[in-house]
C-alpha positions in Angstrom: 4.9 28.7 -13.7 5.8 25.8 -16.2 5.0 22.6 -14.9 7.6 19.9 -14.9 7.2 15.7 -15.5 7.9 13.2 -13.1 9.5 9.7 -14.9 7.3 7.3 -15.8 7.4 4.3 -13.2 7.4 1.0 -14.4 5.4 -1.7 -12.5 3.9 -5.0 -12.4 0.7 -5.1 -14.5 -0.7 -6.5 -10.6 0.2 -3.4 -9.0 -1.5 -0.8 -11.9 -4.8 -2.9 -11.5 -4.8 -2.5 -8.0 -3.5 1.2 -8.2 -7.0 1.6 -11.0 -9.2 -0.6 -8.2 -8.4 1.9 -5.7 -8.9 5.2 -8.2 -11.7 7.8 -6.6 -14.7 8.2 -9.1 -13.3 10.9 -11.7 -9.2 10.4 -10.6 -7.1 9.6 -13.2 -3.7 7.6 -12.1 -1.9 11.1 -13.0 -3.6 12.2 -10.3 -3.5 9.4 -7.7 0.8 9.3 -8.6 1.2 13.3 -7.7 -1.0 13.0 -4.5 1.3 10.1 -3.6 4.3 11.7 -4.7 3.5 14.8 -2.7 2.5 12.7 0.5 6.4 11.0 0.2 7.4 14.6 -0.2 5.8 15.5 3.3 6.5 12.9 4.8 10.2 12.9 4.2 10.2 16.2 4.5 8.6 15.6 8.2 10.9 13.3 9.1 14.0 15.1 8.4 12.7 17.9 10.5 12.2 15.9 13.3 15.5 14.2 13.8 16.8 17.8 13.0 15.1 18.6 16.3 15.7 15.5 17.7 19.9 16.3 17.3 19.5 19.6 18.0 18.2 18.3 21.2 20.4 15.6 22.1 23.3 18.8 21.5 21.2 20.9 23.9 20.8 18.2 26.6 24.8 17.2 26.3 25.8 21.0 26.9 23.6 21.2 29.6 24.6 18.1 31.0 20.5 17.5 31.2 19.8 14.1 30.2 18.9 10.8 32.3 20.4 7.6 31.3 18.3 5.6 29.1 18.8 2.6 32.2 17.3 4.5 34.4 14.3 5.6 33.4 13.5 2.2 32.6 13.3 2.0 36.2 11.6 5.1 36.7 8.8 3.7 34.5 9.1 0.3 36.3 8.6 1.2 39.4 5.8 3.4 38.3 4.4 0.5 37.0 4.6 -1.8 39.8 3.2 0.9 41.9 0.1 1.1 39.9 0.1 -3.2 39.7 -0.4 -2.9 43.9 -2.9 0.2 43.8 -5.2 -2.1 41.3 -8.3 -3.6 42.7 -8.4 -7.3 43.1 -11.3 -8.6 40.2 -14.4 -9.3 41.5 -15.3 -12.6 41.3 
């Protein structure tokens, strides 16, 4: 497979110096940039997949009416917190 290039990016000298300072021993600027791009691509893919799963789940909940309103969930959590606080032993003096 043929390789391709990613366009060069102009940055301020301070940023370049910071990156150069962070390079691992034997690591080139190109390797650092390639890994950064790969990492950003994975992050975007994961984010897109997460959003897609959430939207599918929401649609499924709407179709089955299997969802609870946010205010009901928060009220339930508040009640659990109050119960936990009431059960907590008093601090020792």
